[in-house]
C-alpha positions as CSV (number, residue, x, y, z in Angstrom):
1,M,17.8,98.6,61.8
2,K,20.3,97.6,59.1
3,R,21.5,94.7,61.3
4,Y,17.9,93.6,62.0
5,G,17.5,93.4,58.2
6,Q,20.6,91.3,57.8
7,I,19.4,88.9,60.4
8,A,16.0,88.6,58.8
9,D,17.6,88.0,55.4
10,I,19.8,85.2,56.7
11,L,16.9,83.5,58.5
12,V,14.7,83.6,55.4
13,K,17.6,82.4,53.3
14,H,18.0,79.3,55.4
15,G,14.3,78.5,55.5
16,F,13.2,80.2,58.7
17,G,11.0,82.8,57.3
18,I,8.2,81.7,59.6
19,V,10.4,82.8,62.5
20,V,10.8,86.3,61.0
21,D,7.0,86.3,60.3
22,E,6.1,85.5,63.9
23,L,8.7,87.7,65.7
24,F,8.9,90.8,63.5
25,L,5.6,91.4,61.7
26,S,2.2,92.6,63.0
27,R,-0.7,90.2,62.9
28,P,-2.4,91.6,59.7
29,R,0.8,91.1,57.6
30,R,1.7,87.6,58.9
31,G,2.5,85.2,56.1
32,Y,4.7,87.7,54.3
33,F,7.9,85.8,54.9
34,R,6.6,82.2,55.0
35,R,7.9,81.4,51.5
36,G,11.6,81.4,52.3
37,R,14.1,79.9,50.0
38,P,16.6,77.7,52.0
39,E,19.9,76.9,50.3
40,D,19.3,73.2,50.5
41,L,15.8,71.8,51.4
42,E,17.3,68.4,51.9
43,L,19.2,69.5,55.0
44,S,17.7,69.0,58.4
45,A,16.3,71.9,60.3
46,Y,19.0,71.6,62.9
47,E,21.8,71.7,60.3
48,R,20.2,74.8,58.7
49,I,20.1,76.4,62.2
50,R,23.8,75.8,62.5
51,R,24.6,77.2,59.1
52,A,22.4,80.3,59.8
53,I,24.3,80.9,63.1
54,E,27.7,80.7,61.3
55,E,26.5,83.3,58.8
56,L,25.1,85.6,61.5
57,G,28.6,86.2,62.7
58,P,30.8,86.0,65.9
59,T,28.2,87.0,68.5
60,F,25.8,84.4,67.4
61,I,28.5,81.8,66.9
62,K,29.7,82.3,70.5
63,F,26.1,82.2,71.7
64,G,25.6,78.9,69.9
65,Q,28.8,77.4,71.3
66,I,27.7,78.3,74.9
67,M,24.2,76.9,74.2
68,S,25.9,73.6,73.1
69,T,26.6,73.0,76.8
70,R,22.9,73.2,77.7
71,R,22.0,69.6,76.9
72,E,19.2,69.6,79.5
73,L,17.3,72.2,77.5
74,F,17.7,71.3,73.8
75,P,17.3,68.2,71.7
76,P,20.4,66.0,71.2
77,E,20.3,66.6,67.4
78,L,20.5,70.4,67.9
79,I,23.3,70.1,70.5
80,N,25.3,67.9,68.0
81,E,25.0,70.6,65.3
82,L,25.9,73.5,67.8
83,C,29.0,71.5,68.8
84,K,30.2,71.8,65.1
85,L,30.1,75.6,65.1
86,Q,33.4,76.9,63.7
87,D,34.9,80.1,65.0
88,Q,37.2,80.5,61.9
89,V,37.3,83.7,59.8
90,P,39.7,85.0,57.2
91,P,42.6,86.9,58.8
92,L,42.9,90.6,58.4
93,L,46.0,92.2,56.8
94,F,48.4,93.6,59.4
95,S,47.9,97.1,57.9
96,E,44.2,96.8,58.9
97,I,44.9,96.0,62.6
98,R,48.0,98.1,63.0
99,H,46.0,101.0,64.4
100,V,44.7,98.8,67.2
101,L,48.4,98.3,68.3
102,D,48.9,102.1,68.0
103,E,46.0,102.9,70.2
104,A,46.5,100.1,72.8
105,I,50.3,100.2,73.1
106,P,51.7,103.6,72.1
107,G,55.3,103.3,71.0
108,W,55.1,99.6,70.5
109,E,57.7,99.7,67.7
110,E,60.4,100.4,70.3
111,Q,59.4,97.5,72.5
112,F,59.2,94.9,69.7
113,A,62.1,93.9,67.5
114,H,59.7,92.4,65.0
115,I,56.1,91.3,64.5
116,D,55.3,88.9,61.7
117,P,52.6,90.5,59.5
118,L,51.2,87.1,58.7
119,P,49.0,85.8,61.6
120,I,49.5,82.2,62.9
121,A,45.8,82.0,64.0
122,A,42.6,83.9,63.3
123,A,39.2,83.8,65.1
124,S,36.2,86.0,65.1
125,L,37.3,88.2,68.1
126,S,41.1,88.4,67.5
127,Q,44.1,87.1,65.6
128,V,47.5,86.0,66.8
129,H,50.9,87.1,65.4
130,K,54.3,85.8,66.2
131,G,56.7,88.5,67.5
132,V,60.1,89.1,69.1
133,L,60.6,91.6,71.9
134,A,63.5,94.0,72.1
135,D,65.3,91.7,74.5
136,G,65.0,88.7,72.1
137,K,62.1,86.8,73.8
138,V,59.8,85.1,71.3
139,V,56.1,86.0,72.0
140,A,52.6,85.5,70.7
141,V,50.7,88.8,70.2
142,K,46.9,88.5,70.4
143,I,45.3,91.5,68.8
144,Q,41.6,92.3,68.9
145,R,39.9,92.7,65.5
146,P,38.9,96.4,64.9
147,G,35.3,97.3,65.4
148,I,34.4,93.9,66.9
149,E,33.4,95.4,70.3
150,E,30.8,97.7,68.7
151,E,29.5,94.9,66.5
152,I,29.1,92.6,69.5
153,E,27.3,95.3,71.6
154,T,24.9,95.9,68.7
155,D,24.2,92.2,68.4
156,L,23.7,91.8,72.2
157,L,21.0,94.5,72.1
158,I,19.3,92.6,69.3
159,L,19.6,89.3,71.1
160,T,18.1,90.8,74.2
161,S,15.2,92.2,72.2
162,L,14.7,88.9,70.4
163,A,14.7,87.0,73.7
164,E,12.1,89.3,75.1
165,R,10.0,89.0,72.0
166,I,10.2,85.2,72.0
167,E,9.0,85.1,75.6
168,S,6.1,87.4,74.7
169,V,5.0,85.6,71.5
170,F,5.7,82.0,72.7
171,P,4.6,81.7,76.4
172,T,5.8,78.1,76.5
173,S,9.4,79.3,75.9
174,H,9.6,80.4,79.6
175,V,10.9,77.0,80.4
176,F,14.1,77.8,78.5
177,N,14.4,81.3,80.1
178,P,15.6,83.0,76.9
179,T,16.3,86.4,78.6
180,G,18.3,84.7,81.3
181,L,20.4,82.8,78.8
182,V,21.1,86.0,76.8
183,R,21.9,87.9,80.0
184,E,24.4,85.2,81.1
185,F,26.0,85.1,77.6
186,S,26.3,88.9,77.5
187,A,28.3,88.9,80.7
188,Q,30.6,86.0,79.4
189,I,31.4,87.5,76.0
190,R,32.1,91.0,77.5
191,K,34.7,89.3,79.7
192,E,36.3,87.6,76.6
193,L,36.6,91.1,75.0
194,D,38.8,92.2,78.0
195,F,42.3,90.8,77.3
196,T,43.5,92.1,80.7
197,R,41.1,89.6,82.3
198,D,42.4,86.9,79.9
199,G,46.0,87.6,81.1
200,K,45.0,87.6,84.8
201,N,43.3,84.2,84.3
202,A,46.5,82.8,82.8
203,E,48.6,84.1,85.8
204,R,46.2,82.6,88.3
205,I,46.2,79.2,86.7
206,R,50.0,79.5,86.3
207,R,50.3,79.9,90.1
208,N,47.8,77.1,90.8
209,M,49.6,74.7,88.4
210,A,53.1,75.4,89.8
211,S,52.9,72.3,92.0
212,I,52.2,69.9,89.2
213,E,55.3,68.7,87.3
214,G,55.1,68.7,83.5
215,V,52.4,71.4,83.2
216,R,53.1,74.8,81.6
217,V,51.1,78.0,81.4
218,P,52.6,80.8,79.2
219,Q,54.0,83.9,80.9
220,I,52.2,87.2,80.3
221,Y,54.3,90.3,79.4
222,W,52.2,93.2,80.8
223,Q,54.5,96.0,79.5
224,V,53.2,95.2,76.0
225,S,49.7,94.2,76.9
226,S,46.4,96.1,77.3
227,R,42.7,95.6,77.2
228,R,42.8,94.9,73.4
229,V,46.3,93.4,73.0
230,L,47.8,90.5,75.0
231,T,51.4,89.5,74.6
232,M,52.5,86.1,76.1
233,E,55.2,83.6,75.9
234,Y,55.3,81.8,72.5
235,I,54.5,78.1,72.9
236,T,55.3,75.4,70.3
237,G,54.2,71.8,70.2
238,V,51.5,69.5,68.8
239,R,47.8,69.2,69.7
240,I,47.1,66.9,72.5
241,D,44.8,64.7,70.4
242,D,47.6,64.0,67.8
243,V,48.5,60.6,69.3
244,D,50.8,59.7,66.4
245,A,52.9,62.9,66.7
246,I,53.1,62.4,70.5
247,C,54.5,58.9,70.0
248,R,57.0,60.1,67.4
249,M,58.2,62.6,69.9
250,G,59.0,59.7,72.3
251,F,56.3,60.3,74.9
252,I,53.7,57.9,76.3
253,P,50.1,59.1,75.6
254,G,48.7,57.4,78.7
255,E,51.1,59.3,81.0
256,I,50.0,62.6,79.4
257,A,46.3,61.7,79.8
258,E,47.0,61.0,83.5
259,R,48.8,64.3,84.0
260,G,46.1,66.4,82.2
261,F,43.4,64.6,84.2
262,K,45.0,65.4,87.5
263,A,45.6,69.0,86.5
264,Y,42.0,69.5,85.7
265,L,40.8,67.8,88.8
266,K,43.0,70.1,90.9
267,Q,41.7,73.2,89.1
268,I,38.1,72.2,89.6
269,M,38.0,70.3,92.9
270,V,40.8,72.1,94.9
271,D,41.4,75.6,93.3
272,G,37.8,76.3,92.2
273,F,39.1,78.2,89.2
274,F,39.6,76.2,86.0
275,H,40.3,76.5,82.3
276,G,36.9,76.5,80.7
277,D,37.7,75.7,77.0
278,P,39.6,72.4,76.9
279,H,39.3,71.6,73.2
280,P,42.4,70.0,71.7
281,G,43.6,73.2,70.1
282,N,44.1,74.8,73.5
283,L,46.1,71.9,75.0
284,V,49.6,71.5,73.5
285,I,52.4,68.9,74.1
286,M,55.7,70.8,73.9
287,P,58.9,69.3,72.6
288,D,60.1,68.8,76.2
289,G,57.0,66.8,77.0
290,N,55.3,69.5,79.0
291,L,51.5,69.9,78.7
292,A,50.8,73.6,78.0
293,F,47.4,75.4,78.5
294,L,46.5,78.1,76.0
295,D,43.7,80.7,75.6
296,F,42.3,81.7,78.9
297,G,39.4,83.9,77.7
298,I,36.9,81.4,79.2
299,C,37.7,80.5,82.8
300,M,35.1,79.4,85.4
301,V,34.9,79.9,89.1
302,L,33.4,77.6,91.7
303,R,33.1,79.2,95.1
304,P,33.8,76.9,98.1
305,Q,30.2,76.0,98.9
306,R,29.4,75.1,95.2
307,R,32.7,73.2,95.0
308,D,31.8,71.0,98.0
309,T,28.3,70.4,96.5
310,F,29.8,69.4,93.2
311,I,32.3,67.1,94.8
312,R,29.4,65.3,96.6
313,L,27.6,65.1,93.3
314,M,30.6,63.6,91.5
315,S,31.1,61.2,94.4
316,G,27.5,60.1,94.2
317,I,27.8,59.5,90.5
318,V,31.0,57.3,90.7
319,Q,29.7,55.5,93.9
320,T,26.2,54.9,92.4
321,D,24.7,56.7,95.4
322,V,21.4,58.2,94.2
323,D,20.5,59.7,97.5
324,E,23.8,61.6,97.6
325,C,23.1,62.9,94.0
326,L,19.6,64.0,95.0
327,I,20.9,65.9,98.0
328,A,23.5,67.6,95.8
329,F,20.9,68.5,93.2
330,S,18.8,70.1,95.9
331,D,21.7,72.1,97.3
332,L,22.4,73.3,93.7
333,G,18.8,74.6,93.6
334,I,17.6,72.0,91.2
335,S,14.0,71.1,92.1
336,I,11.6,68.5,90.8
337,A,7.8,68.1,91.1
338,S,6.9,65.8,94.0
339,E,4.8,63.6,91.7
340,D,7.9,62.9,89.5
341,K,10.4,62.5,92.2
342,E,10.3,58.7,92.5
343,L,10.3,58.3,88.7
344,F,13.3,60.5,88.5
345,R,15.0,58.6,91.2
346,D,14.4,55.3,89.3
347,D,15.8,56.7,86.0
348,L,18.9,58.1,87.7
349,Y,19.6,54.9,89.6
350,L,19.2,52.9,86.4
351,L,21.7,55.2,84.6
352,L,24.3,55.0,87.4
353,L,23.8,51.3,87.7
354,D,24.3,50.7,84.0
355,Y,27.6,52.6,83.9
356,A,28.8,51.0,87.2
357,E,28.7,47.6,85.5
358,Y,30.6,48.6,82.4
359,E,34.0,47.3,81.7
360,V,36.9,49.8,81.6
361,Q,37.0,49.8,77.8
362,Q,33.2,50.5,77.7
363,Y,33.0,53.3,80.2
364,D,32.4,56.8,78.7
365,F,31.8,59.6,81.1
366,S,31.0,62.1,78.4
367,K,28.2,59.8,77.1
368,M,27.0,59.3,80.7
369,T,26.7,63.1,81.2
370,I,24.7,63.4,78.0
371,E,22.3,60.7,79.2
372,L,22.0,62.5,82.5
373,S,21.2,65.8,80.7
374,E,18.5,64.0,78.8
375,I,16.9,62.8,82.0
376,L,17.0,66.3,83.4
377,R,15.3,67.6,80.3
378,K,12.7,64.8,80.4
379,Y,11.5,66.1,83.8
380,N,11.8,69.8,82.9
381,M,14.3,70.5,85.6
382,R,15.9,73.9,85.5
383,V,19.6,73.4,86.0
384,P,22.2,76.1,86.7
385,G,24.3,76.9,83.6
386,E,27.5,76.6,85.5
387,L,26.8,72.9,86.3
388,M,26.1,72.0,82.7
389,R,29.3,73.9,81.5
390,L,31.3,72.1,84.3
391,L,30.0,68.7,83.2
392,K,30.8,69.5,79.6
393,V,34.4,70.5,80.6
394,I,34.8,67.2,82.5
395,G,33.3,65.3,79.5
396,M,35.7,67.0,77.1
397,V,38.7,66.2,79.3
398,G,37.5,62.6,79.6
399,D,37.2,62.4,75.8
400,I,40.7,63.6,75.3
401,A,42.1,61.2,77.9
402,L,40.2,58.4,76.3
403,A,41.7,59.3,72.9
404,L,45.2,59.2,74.4
405,D,44.6,56.0,76.4
406,P,41.8,53.7,75.3
407,A,42.0,52.0,78.7
408,F,41.3,55.3,80.6
409,C,38.3,55.1,82.9
410,F,37.0,58.2,84.5
411,S,35.3,56.5,87.4
412,T,38.3,54.4,88.3
413,R,40.7,57.4,88.2
414,A,38.4,59.9,89.9
415,R,37.2,57.6,92.7
416,P,40.3,57.7,94.9
417,Y,40.8,61.4,94.2
418,L,37.2,62.2,95.3
419,A,37.6,59.9,98.4
420,D,40.7,61.9,99.4
421,L,38.8,65.2,99.0
422,M,35.9,63.9,101.0
423,R,38.2,62.7,103.7
424,E,40.0,66.0,103.8
425,K,36.7,67.8,104.0
426,Y,35.5,65.9,107.0
427,F,38.7,65.0,108.8
428,S,41.2,67.7,108.0
429,T,42.5,70.0,110.8
430,E,40.3,72.9,109.6
431,A,37.2,70.7,109.3
432,I,37.7,69.3,112.9
433,R,38.3,72.9,114.1
434,D,35.0,74.0,112.5
435,E,33.1,71.1,114.0
436,I,34.5,71.9,117.5
437,R,33.5,75.5,117.0
438,V,29.9,74.5,116.0
439,G,29.8,72.0,118.9
440,I,30.8,74.6,121.5
441,H,28.2,77.1,120.1
442,S,25.5,74.4,120.3
443,I,26.5,73.6,123.9
444,R,26.3,77.2,124.9
445,S,22.9,77.5,123.2
446,L,21.6,74.4,125.2
447,M,22.9,75.9,128.5
448,R,20.9,79.0,127.9
449,I,17.6,77.1,127.4
450,P,16.7,77.0,131.2
451,E,17.3,80.7,131.6
452,Q,15.2,81.5,128.5
453,M,12.4,79.2,129.8
454,N,12.4,80.9,133.2
455,A,12.2,84.3,131.5
456,A,9.3,83.2,129.3
457,L,7.3,81.7,132.2
458,S,7.9,84.9,134.2
459,R,6.4,87.0,131.4
460,V,3.4,84.6,131.2
461,S,2.7,84.8,135.0
462,E,3.0,88.6,134.9
463,G,0.6,88.8,131.9
464,R,3.3,90.6,129.8
465,I,3.4,88.0,127.0
466,R,2.2,89.1,123.6
467,I,1.4,86.8,120.6
468,D,1.6,88.2,117.1
469,I,-0.2,86.3,114.4
470,I,0.9,87.0,110.9
471,A,-0.9,85.3,108.0
472,E,-0.7,86.2,104.4
473,D,-4.3,85.2,103.8
474,I,-5.6,87.4,106.7
475,K,-3.5,90.3,105.4
476,R,-4.9,89.9,101.9
477,L,-8.4,89.7,103.3
478,K,-7.9,92.9,105.3
479,E,-6.6,94.7,102.1
480,T,-9.6,93.5,100.1
481,M,-12.0,94.7,102.8
482,D,-10.3,98.0,103.0
483,R,-10.6,98.5,99.2
484,S,-14.2,97.4,99.3
485,T,-14.9,99.9,102.1
486,D,-13.2,102.7,100.1
487,R,-15.3,101.9,97.1
488,I,-18.6,101.9,99.1
489,M,-17.7,105.3,100.6
490,V,-16.9,106.7,97.2
491,G,-20.2,105.4,95.9
492,L,-22.1,106.9,98.8
493,I,-20.5,110.3,98.4
494,T,-21.1,110.3,94.7
495,S,-24.8,109.3,95.2
496,A,-25.2,112.0,97.9
497,I,-23.8,114.7,95.5
498,V,-26.2,113.6,92.7
499,V,-29.2,113.5,95.1
500,G,-28.3,116.8,96.7
501,S,-27.9,118.5,93.3
502,S,-31.2,117.1,92.1
503,L,-33.0,118.3,95.3
504,L,-31.5,121.7,94.9
505,L,-32.9,122.0,91.4
506,L,-36.3,120.8,92.5
507,A,-36.6,122.9,95.7
508,A,-34.9,126.1,94.7
509,D,-36.8,129.1,93.2
510,Y,-35.9,129.7,89.6
511,T,-35.2,133.4,90.6
512,V,-32.3,132.3,92.9
513,P,-29.1,133.2,91.0
514,Y,-26.4,130.5,90.3
515,V,-28.7,127.6,91.3
516,Y,-28.2,125.9,88.0
517,I,-24.4,126.5,88.1
518,I,-24.1,124.9,91.5
519,A,-26.2,121.9,90.5
520,L,-24.3,121.4,87.3
521,A,-21.0,121.6,89.3
522,G,-22.3,119.0,91.6
523,Y,-23.1,116.7,88.7
524,G,-19.7,117.3,87.2
525,I,-17.9,116.4,90.5
526,A,-20.0,113.3,90.8
527,A,-19.1,112.2,87.2
528,L,-15.4,112.8,87.8
529,V,-15.5,110.8,91.1
530,G,-17.4,108.0,89.4
531,L,-14.9,107.8,86.5
532,Y,-12.0,107.8,88.9
533,A,-13.5,104.9,90.8
534,V,-14.1,102.8,87.7
535,F,-10.6,103.3,86.3
536,H,-9.0,102.7,89.7
537,A,-10.9,99.4,90.0
538,F,-9.9,98.4,86.5
539,F,-6.2,99.1,87.2
540,L,-6.3,97.0,90.4
541,A,-7.9,94.1,88.6
542,R,-5.3,94.2,85.8
543,R,-2.4,94.3,88.4
544,S,-3.9,91.4,90.3
545,S,-4.3,89.4,87.1
546,Y,-0.7,90.1,86.2
547,R,0.5,88.9,89.7
548,N,-1.4,85.7,89.4
549,R,0.2,84.9,86.0
């Protein structure tokens, strides 16, 4: 309840008292919070939303950051503000987090020669300290902030409750699927709290990137790591977007852009497991020129079927093939109303055609994905969250490559890579083997058709064939008739009891003992049966109405 109060105070402070009013108060008291006092009335509503989220703390900041990928759901102005959310907090003193080390790695003092008490980075979930192991290896120690897990679990309960309340109060919000968004986010942030998973992600990407020269992933030291502490190789260098520093180090930014682009295409298109947070702070150019990946808390998975579908979607985009894009959308479960299908096809074709005619210097894949998201939002198409996050990752990678090399063109670089993947998919040894297997199975099925036809004709001639007709409408009609028959029977029995009791009172001699008791018992039974019938009918009507909604 204390946390609910904090949330309400922050919303009112930033001018969203009407939200508190609608969500928290009963109808007679509505209007109590409508006169909120925002910090600055000149700010736009979207900017005030961003400031409120930052003040609400790490859970809401992380939620806002993930929502910034859902361009098909929210207005561009809100997305732009959510992209500005900063996950920066004042660092804790080492004495305040020392007990986390004590609990997570007992006897850590013997395994570390030194840990710098001043952190080199601090975020809402953890902070990083530079350290030296007993054998002299320089490491980065990522330590979870104390109490953060309990705080996040409390906020997740509140977010879930708010999402359910929003769907109840605002029926039109169902198009955004608030409870689904919160459920998806809860799973994601709980994964981020498990540093063991973070380390496993790093090791998997390290193995997958071993074949690409000039790419580094830090080594994990498991003997001094746990669920709340992660110790990894210490990486030094400059941010990938610091072009001047890269040039001063003597490296060519365009070559680095090409290397990073190929690394991400392999992770996404071949491995199906990729680094999901490619902002410039997580990509570092080392003094030896290697591109190093950092922070593996957010990694995404594409299973083979989804990966093939996404490859076809990307191929359709770069080849301006609308039909291929529509087929890929359908395979991803993205549906569109039949009356809007042709209009959507026209808008999509115009978008792809515009970008196909751009010069290399004008092409901006990130901007194209934003416009694609706006088209999806225009036609109220519900898109899987993984697709939007994937498009955002590719857009961020494209933006970084464009900053390094102004002549970089996503379409030009991706087209041959996608063509090789499509060729491998259809003409590789494994693909040919699968096609041969399917062909043999189809031939065997065809060869069994005459035998199956003879068996069917034999059953017809012998009169042993049976036809089962199943129709939902007939089934519902039968159920309705059964219920009606039951009600009629209950009504007849009730009437018979009432009539019988009345005749008993009229015909019986007053001297007969217990006549009135028997008659009154009959009336009582009739009343109970009647009430049961009324309440049962009311319950069935409510349940039918709920199903129809």
